[in-house]
SERO-4910 file (N, C-alpha, C, O; in steps of 0.05 Angstrom, whole numbers):
BEGIN
 pado doro    nc1    nc2    nc3   cac1   cac2   cac3    cc1    cc2    cc3    oc1    oc2    oc3
  Met    A   2483   2534   2022   2455   2541   2025   2446   2553   1996   2460   2570   1984
  Arg    A   2424   2544   1987   2414   2554   1962   2386   2566   1967   2368   2553   1979
  Val    A   2381   2590   1958   2356   2603   1964   2341   2610   1940   2353   2624   1923
  Leu    A   2315   2600   1936   2298   2605   1913   2273   2619   1920   2261   2612   1940
  Thr    A   2265   2638   1905   2239   2651   1909   2218   2634   1896   2223   2622   1874
  Cys    A   2193   2633   1908   2171   2619   1898   2149   2639   1891   2131   2645   1906
  Ala    A   2151   2648   1866   2133   2669   1858   2135   2692   1878   2157   2701   1885
  Asp    A   2112   2702   1887   2111   2723   1906   2101   2715   1934   2095   2732   1951
  Ser    A   2099   2688   1938   2086   2677   1962   2106   2664   1981   2099   2658   2004
  Gly    A   2129   2658   1971   2147   2643   1988   2176   2643   1980   2183   2652   1958
  Val    A   2194   2633   1999   2222   2631   1993   2230   2602   2002   2225   2594   2024
  Leu    A   2243   2587   1985   2252   2560   1992   2282   2560   1995   2297   2567   1977
  Val    A   2289   2551   2019   2318   2549   2026   2326   2520   2025   2315   2503   2040
  Glu    A   2345   2513   2008   2358   2486   2007   2383   2486   2023   2400   2503   2020
  Val    A   2385   2467   2040   2408   2464   2058   2421   2436   2055   2410   2417   2044
  Ala    A   2444   2433   2067   2460   2407   2063   2447   2384   2076   2448   2363   2064
  Asp    A   2436   2386   2099   2426   2364   2114   2407   2371   2136   2402   2394   2140
  Leu    A   2397   2350   2150   2376   2356   2170   2387   2374   2192   2373   2391   2203
  Thr    A   2414   2371   2199   2425   2386   2219   2422   2416   2214   2415   2432   2232
  Glu    A   2427   2424   2186   2424   2451   2179   2394   2459   2178   2388   2483   2182
  Val    A   2376   2441   2174   2348   2449   2174   2341   2456   2203   2329   2477   2208
  Ile    A   2350   2441   2222   2344   2447   2251   2358   2472   2259   2346   2488   2273
  Ala    A   2382   2477   2250   2397   2501   2258   2383   2525   2246   2381   2545   2260
  Leu    A   2373   2525   2220   2360   2547   2209   2334   2553   2222   2327   2576   2227
  Gly    A   2319   2531   2227   2293   2533   2242   2296   2546   2269   2279   2563   2276
  Ala    A   2316   2538   2284   2323   2550   2309   2330   2580   2307   2322   2596   2324
  Ala    A   2345   2586   2287   2354   2614   2282   2331   2632   2276   2328   2654   2286
  Leu    A   2314   2621   2259   2290   2637   2252   2269   2639   2273   2255   2659   2274
  Asp    A   2268   2619   2290   2252   2621   2312   2260   2643   2334   2244   2657   2346
  Ala    A   2286   2643   2335   2299   2662   2355   2297   2691   2344   2293   2710   2359
  Arg    A   2299   2694   2319   2299   2721   2307   2283   2720   2282   2295   2719   2260
  Pro    A   2257   2721   2283   2240   2719   2258   2247   2742   2239   2253   2765   2247
  Leu    A   2246   2734   2211   2250   2752   2192   2226   2769   2185   2204   2757   2183
  Pro    A   2227   2796   2181   2204   2811   2172   2192   2801   2146   2207   2794   2128
  Gly    A   2167   2798   2145   2154   2790   2120   2148   2760   2119   2135   2750   2101
  Val    A   2158   2745   2139   2154   2716   2139   2131   2709   2157   2130   2715   2180
  Ala    A   2111   2694   2145   2086   2688   2160   2090   2660   2173   2080   2657   2196
  Asp    A   2104   2641   2161   2106   2614   2172   2133   2602   2162   2142   2607   2140
  Val    A   2144   2585   2179   2167   2570   2172   2161   2541   2171   2152   2530   2190
  Val    A   2166   2529   2147   2158   2501   2143   2182   2484   2137   2191   2483   2114
  Pro    A   2194   2470   2158   2218   2454   2151   2211   2427   2139   2189   2417   2142
  Ala    A   2230   2415   2125   2227   2388   2114   2255   2375   2118   2273   2386   2132
  Ala    A   2259   2353   2104   2284   2339   2109   2310   2353   2101   2331   2350   2113
  Arg    A   2307   2369   2079   2332   2382   2068   2324   2411   2059   2341   2425   2047
  Thr    A   2300   2421   2065   2293   2447   2058   2276   2460   2080   2264   2447   2097
  Val    A   2276   2487   2077   2258   2502   2095   2243   2523   2077   2255   2540   2064
  Leu    A   2216   2521   2077   2200   2539   2062   2191   2562   2080   2181   2557   2102
  Leu    A   2195   2586   2071   2185   2610   2084   2161   2620   2069   2164   2629   2046
  Arg    A   2137   2619   2082   2112   2628   2070   2112   2660   2079   2116   2667   2102
  Leu    A   2107   2675   2058   2108   2704   2063   2081   2716   2069   2060   2705   2062
  Val    A   2081   2739   2082   2056   2753   2086   2050   2767   2061   2068   2774   2045
  Pro    A   2023   2772   2055   2017   2787   2030   2032   2814   2028   2032   2830   2046
  Gly    A   2045   2818   2006   2059   2843   2001   2087   2843   2008   2101   2863   2003
  Ala    A   2097   2822   2021   2125   2821   2028   2142   2816   2002   2133   2804   1983
  Asp    A   2166   2828   2003   2185   2826   1980   2201   2801   1981   2219   2799   1997
  Pro    A   2196   2781   1964   2210   2755   1964   2240   2758   1962   2256   2744   1975
  Asp    A   2249   2777   1944   2278   2783   1941   2290   2793   1967   2313   2785   1974
  Ala    A   2277   2810   1981   2288   2821   2006   2289   2799   2028   2308   2798   2043
  Val    A   2269   2782   2028   2270   2759   2048   2292   2740   2040   2305   2730   2058
  Ala    A   2295   2735   2015   2316   2716   2004   2343   2728   2012   2360   2713   2022
  Ala    A   2347   2753   2009   2373   2765   2017   2377   2764   2047   2399   2759   2056
  Ala    A   2356   2769   2063   2359   2767   2092   2365   2738   2101   2381   2733   2119
  Val    A   2352   2719   2090   2356   2693   2100   2385   2682   2093   2396   2664   2106
  Arg    A   2395   2692   2072   2425   2685   2065   2445   2695   2086   2467   2685   2089
  Glu    A   2436   2716   2102   2453   2726   2122   2449   2713   2149   2464   2719   2168
  Val    A   2432   2695   2152   2425   2681   2177   2448   2661   2183   2454   2644   2166
  Pro    A   2461   2664   2206   2483   2645   2213   2470   2617   2221   2451   2616   2236
  Leu    A   2482   2596   2211   2472   2570   2217   2490   2557   2239   2507   2540   2233
  Ala    A   2486   2568   2264   2503   2558   2286   2492   2530   2293   2468   2525   2296
  Pro    A   2511   2511   2297   2503   2485   2306   2485   2485   2332   2489   2500   2351
  Val    A   2464   2467   2331   2447   2466   2355   2459   2443   2371   2459   2420   2363
  Asp    A   2471   2450   2395   2484   2430   2412   2465   2410   2424   2472   2386   2426
  Gly    A   2442   2420   2431   2422   2402   2445   2394   2412   2438   2391   2430   2422
  Pro    A   2373   2400   2450   2346   2410   2442   2344   2437   2452   2353   2444   2473
  Ala    A   2331   2454   2436   2325   2482   2442   2306   2485   2464   2288   2468   2467
  Glu    A   2309   2505   2481   2289   2510   2500   2262   2515   2489   2259   2528   2468
  Gly    A   2241   2504   2502   2216   2508   2490   2196   2486   2502   2201   2474   2522
  Glu    A   2174   2483   2486   2155   2464   2496   2164   2434   2496   2176   2425   2476
  Thr    A   2158   2421   2517   2164   2392   2518   2139   2377   2522   2122   2384   2539
  Val    A   2136   2356   2507   2111   2337   2507   2121   2311   2517   2142   2301   2509
  Val    A   2106   2300   2536   2112   2273   2546   2091   2253   2533   2067   2257   2536
  Val    A   2100   2234   2520   2083   2213   2508   2085   2187   2520   2105   2174   2518
  Pro    A   2065   2177   2534   2065   2150   2546   2062   2130   2525   2046   2132   2506
  Val    A   2080   2108   2529   2080   2087   2509   2080   2060   2523   2094   2056   2542
  Ile    A   2064   2042   2511   2064   2013   2518   2083   2000   2498   2076   1997   2474
  Tyr    A   2106   1991   2508   2126   1980   2489   2122   1949   2485   2136   1932   2496
  Asp    A   2102   1945   2467   2097   1916   2460   2095   1913   2429   2080   1897   2418
  Gly    A   2111   1930   2415   2109   1929   2386   2120   1905   2373   2138   1891   2383
  Glu    A   2108   1898   2350   2116   1872   2336   2144   1874   2327   2156   1852   2322
  Asp    A   2156   1896   2324   2185   1895   2314   2205   1901   2335   2229   1906   2330
  Leu    A   2196   1900   2361   2215   1906   2382   2240   1887   2383   2263   1895   2387
  Ala    A   2233   1861   2378   2255   1842   2379   2275   1846   2355   2299   1841   2357
  Asp    A   2263   1854   2333   2279   1858   2309   2296   1884   2312   2319   1885   2304
  Val    A   2286   1903   2324   2301   1929   2330   2323   1922   2350   2345   1933   2348
  Ala    A   2319   1905   2369   2339   1897   2387   2362   1882   2373   2385   1887   2379
  Arg    A   2356   1865   2354   2374   1852   2337   2390   1871   2320   2415   1869   2318
  Leu    A   2377   1890   2309   2389   1909   2290   2409   1929   2307   2429   1937   2296
  Thr    A   2403   1935   2330   2418   1954   2347   2439   1940   2363   2458   1953   2372
  Gly    A   2436   1913   2368   2455   1900   2386   2447   1905   2414   2463   1899   2432
  Leu    A   2424   1914   2419   2412   1918   2446   2394   1897   2453   2386   1882   2435
  Thr    A   2386   1893   2478   2365   1875   2485   2338   1891   2480   2338   1915   2476
  Pro    A   2315   1877   2479   2290   1893   2479   2287   1913   2501   2276   1935   2498
  Arg    A   2297   1905   2525   2294   1925   2548   2313   1948   2543   2307   1971   2551
  Gly    A   2335   1942   2531   2355   1963   2524   2344   1983   2504   2350   2007   2505
  Val    A   2329   1972   2485   2317   1990   2464   2298   2010   2478   2298   2034   2473
  Val    A   2281   1998   2496   2262   2014   2511   2277   2035   2527   2270   2058   2528
  Ala    A   2298   2027   2540   2313   2046   2558   2324   2068   2541   2323   2092   2549
  Ala    A   2336   2061   2518   2348   2083   2501   2326   2101   2490   2329   2125   2490
  His    A   2304   2089   2481   2282   2107   2469   2270   2125   2489   2263   2147   2482
  Thr    A   2268   2116   2515   2256   2133   2536   2278   2152   2545   2270   2175   2552
  Ala    A   2303   2146   2546   2323   2162   2557   2329   2188   2539   2338   2209   2549
  Ala    A   2324   2184   2512   2331   2205   2494   2312   2227   2496   2288   2222   2501
  Thr    A   2321   2252   2491   2302   2274   2486   2301   2278   2455   2320   2282   2441
  Trp    A   2277   2276   2446   2273   2278   2417   2263   2306   2410   2251   2319   2427
  Thr    A   2270   2314   2385   2261   2340   2376   2247   2335   2350   2257   2321   2332
  Val    A   2224   2347   2347   2207   2346   2321   2223   2364   2300   2224   2388   2301
  Ala    A   2235   2349   2281   2250   2366   2260   2231   2375   2239   2234   2397   2229
  Phe    A   2211   2361   2231   2191   2370   2212   2168   2351   2211   2169   2330   2224
  Cys    A   2146   2359   2197   2122   2343   2196   2116   2335   2167   2123   2350   2149
  Gly    A   2102   2313   2163   2095   2305   2137   2082   2277   2137   2076   2267   2158
  Phe    A   2079   2265   2115   2066   2239   2111   2037   2240   2115   2021   2233   2098
  Ala    A   2029   2250   2138   2001   2251   2146   1998   2274   2165   2018   2281   2178
  Pro    A   1975   2287   2167   1972   2310   2188   1978   2299   2215   1966   2280   2224
  Gly    A   1997   2314   2228   2004   2308   2255   2026   2288   2259   2034   2281   2282
  Phe    A   2037   2279   2236   2061   2260   2237   2087   2275   2239   2096   2287   2219
  Gly    A   2099   2276   2263   2124   2290   2267   2148   2272   2264   2148   2250   2276
  Tyr    A   2168   2280   2248   2193   2265   2245   2212   2275   2268   2220   2298   2267
  Met    A   2218   2258   2287   2232   2266   2309   2261   2254   2309   2266   2232   2299
  Val    A   2280   2269   2318   2307   2260   2318   2320   2264   2347   2312   2282   2363
  Cys    A   2340   2247   2352   2356   2252   2377   2385   2245   2370   2390   2238   2347
  Asp    A   2402   2247   2388   2430   2244   2384   2442   2216   2391   2466   2211   2392
  Asp    A   2422   2197   2395   2431   2169   2403   2432   2153   2376   2411   2143   2367
  Glu    A   2454   2149   2364   2456   2137   2338   2452   2107   2340   2450   2094   2320
  Arg    A   2450   2095   2363   2443   2068   2366   2415   2061   2355   2409   2039   2346
  Leu    A   2398   2081   2357   2369   2078   2349   2364   2082   2320   2340   2082   2311
  His    A   2385   2085   2304   2382   2088   2275   2379   2060   2263   2398   2044   2263
  Val    A   2356   2054   2252   2350   2027   2241   2337   2030   2213   2323   2050   2209
  Pro    A   2341   2011   2195   2328   2013   2169   2298   2009   2170   2289   1997   2189
  Arg    A   2284   2018   2152   2255   2012   2149   2252   1981   2146   2271   1967   2139
  Arg    A   2230   1971   2150   2223   1943   2144   2228   1937   2114   2225   1955   2098
  Ala    A   2236   1912   2107   2239   1904   2081   2213   1903   2066   2211   1907   2042
  Glu    A   2191   1898   2082   2164   1898   2068   2145   1913   2085   2140   1906   2108
  Ala    A   2133   1934   2074   2114   1951   2089   2089   1938   2097   2081   1919   2084
  Arg    A   2077   1945   2118   2051   1935   2127   2030   1949   2112   2033   1972   2105
  Thr    A   2008   1936   2107   1985   1949   2092   1969   1965   2112   1953   1982   2104
  Arg    A   1973   1959   2139   1958   1974   2159   1974   1975   2185   1979   1954   2198
  Val    A   1981   2000   2192   1993   2005   2218   1973   2018   2236   1960   2038   2228
  Pro    A   1968   2009   2260   1947   2019   2276   1952   2046   2286   1975   2053   2290
  Val    A   1932   2063   2290   1935   2090   2299   1949   2089   2326   1944   2071   2342
  Gly    A   1967   2109   2331   1981   2109   2358   2008   2094   2358   2024   2096   2376
  Ser    A   2012   2079   2337   2037   2063   2336   2061   2081   2338   2063   2101   2323
  Val    A   2080   2073   2356   2107   2087   2359   2128   2072   2345   2131   2048   2351
  Ala    A   2142   2083   2327   2159   2070   2308   2187   2083   2304   2192   2106   2311
  Leu    A   2205   2068   2293   2231   2079   2283   2235   2072   2254   2224   2053   2243
  Ala    A   2251   2089   2242   2260   2086   2214   2282   2105   2208   2279   2129   2212
  Gly    A   2305   2095   2199   2327   2112   2195   2336   2127   2219   2343   2114   2240
  Glu    A   2337   2153   2218   2345   2168   2242   2323   2177   2258   2327   2190   2279
  Phe    A   2298   2171   2249   2274   2184   2260   2257   2164   2277   2257   2139   2272
  Thr    A   2243   2175   2295   2220   2160   2308   2194   2177   2304   2195   2201   2301
  Gly    A   2172   2164   2305   2148   2177   2297   2124   2163   2311   2126   2141   2321
  Val    A   2101   2177   2312   2076   2166   2323   2056   2168   2300   2052   2189   2289
  Tyr    A   2042   2145   2293   2023   2147   2271   1998   2160   2281   1986   2151   2300
  Pro    A   1991   2181   2269   1966   2195   2278   1941   2183   2269   1919   2190   2278
  Arg    A   1942   2164   2250   1918   2151   2241   1926   2123   2229   1949   2119   2223
  Ser    A   1909   2106   2226   1915   2078   2215   1921   2083   2185   1906   2096   2171
  Ser    A   1945   2071   2176   1952   2076   2149   1974   2055   2141   1984   2041   2159
  Pro    A   1981   2051   2117   2002   2034   2110   2028   2045   2120   2029   2069   2124
  Gly    A   2049   2029   2124   2073   2040   2135   2096   2019   2137   2090   1996   2141
  Gly    A   2122   2027   2134   2142   2010   2134   2162   2013   2157   2184   2002   2157
  Trp    A   2154   2029   2178   2171   2035   2199   2171   2010   2220   2153   1993   2219
  Gln    A   2190   2009   2237   2195   1988   2257   2179   1994   2280   2184   2015   2294
  Leu    A   2159   1978   2287   2141   1984   2309   2151   1976   2338   2157   1953   2344
  Leu    A   2153   1997   2354   2164   1993   2381   2141   1990   2402   2144   1975   2422
  Gly    A   2119   2003   2397   2097   2002   2416   2074   2020   2406   2070   2024   2383
  Arg    A   2058   2029   2427   2035   2044   2420   2027   2064   2442   2033   2060   2465
  Thr    A   2015   2084   2434   2006   2104   2453   1977   2111   2449   1966   2110   2427
  Glu    A   1964   2118   2471   1936   2128   2468   1934   2160   2465   1913   2172   2462
  Glu    A   1958   2172   2465   1958   2202   2461   1949   2208   2434   1957   2195   2415
  Arg    A   1933   2228   2431   1923   2237   2405   1942   2258   2394   1942   2280   2404
  Val    A   1958   2251   2374   1976   2270   2364   1964   2288   2342   1978   2307   2333
  Trp    A   1940   2282   2334   1925   2300   2315   1897   2301   2324   1883   2281   2325
  Asp    A   1888   2325   2332   1861   2328   2341   1850   2356   2332   1859   2377   2341
  Leu    A   1830   2354   2314   1820   2378   2303   1806   2396   2324   1803   2420   2320
  Glu    A   1798   2384   2346   1785   2399   2366   1804   2414   2385   1796   2429   2403
  Arg    A   1830   2410   2381   1851   2422   2397   1864   2446   2381   1865   2446   2357
  Asp    A   1872   2464   2396   1886   2488   2382   1915   2489   2393   1919   2496   2417
  Pro    A   1935   2485   2378   1934   2475   2349   1928   2445   2351   1932   2433   2371
  Pro    A   1918   2435   2328   1912   2407   2325   1933   2388   2328   1930   2366   2338
  Gly    A   1957   2396   2318   1981   2379   2318   1995   2380   2346   2001   2402   2355
  Leu    A   1999   2358   2360   2014   2357   2384   2044   2359   2379   2058   2372   2394
  Leu    A   2054   2346   2358   2081   2344   2352   2088   2364   2327   2086   2358   2304
  Arg    A   2096   2388   2336   2102   2408   2316   2132   2413   2315   2146   2408   2334
  Pro    A   2143   2422   2292   2171   2427   2291   2181   2444   2313   2169   2464   2321
  Gly    A   2204   2435   2324   2213   2450   2348   2208   2440   2374   2222   2445   2394
  Val    A   2185   2424   2375   2175   2414   2402   2193   2390   2410   2199   2372   2394
  Arg    A   2201   2390   2436   2216   2369   2446   2196   2346   2457   2174   2351   2466
  Val    A   2206   2322   2454   2188   2299   2462   2204   2280   2481   2227   2274   2476
  Arg    A   2191   2272   2501   2201   2249   2518   2181   2227   2518   2157   2232   2523
  Phe    A   2189   2202   2513   2174   2179   2514   2175   2166   2541   2197   2161   2551
  Glu    A   2152   2159   2553   2153   2149   2580   2137   2122   2578   2114   2119   2569
  Glu    A   2152   2100   2590   2140   2076   2588   2115   2072   2608   2116   2080   2631
  Thr    A   2094   2062   2599   2071   2057   2615   2061   2030   2609   2069   2017   2590
  Ser    A   2041   2020   2626   2032   1992   2623   2002   1994   2616   1989   1974   2612
***
């Protein structure tokens, strides 16, 4: 673990991998540190935004003492169910890459409990992980110039739901009508770090 202060407004924690990001996020959620206003995880870092007047050095010292116990399974907390029509353009390719049938891909994707590890790329885009390594697939060799809003996709160890139409190189499994980013909702993001997600097949 490497801990860096960001002027007087934050502390950046660099960890070895995504497993440690999730472990640190879970630990800080269970026992928040004094002076920390917000915890922002990423793929290999966790940013601690501080409340005005907090001592960055004190927070840095405290976070160094946080034990990174492995998270054996999804933490208790909010679970979101996302209905999906599995008719994605890349479903057959994902089946080939995983050695499963298309129905087997759908079964694996819906059987897994996914956890939002961090958010990025676009507002509301949650990078979700699970422990089924069969669903780890590479990005497309050539990105699409337009991926429709609501597309449910895989890339690397992650699954995600496109909150808006945008370019993208992930493998498309299907689509959902669930709004994962809605400014009229509080909070606007449906898929936030730490939230558990189950995908449910619909027609």
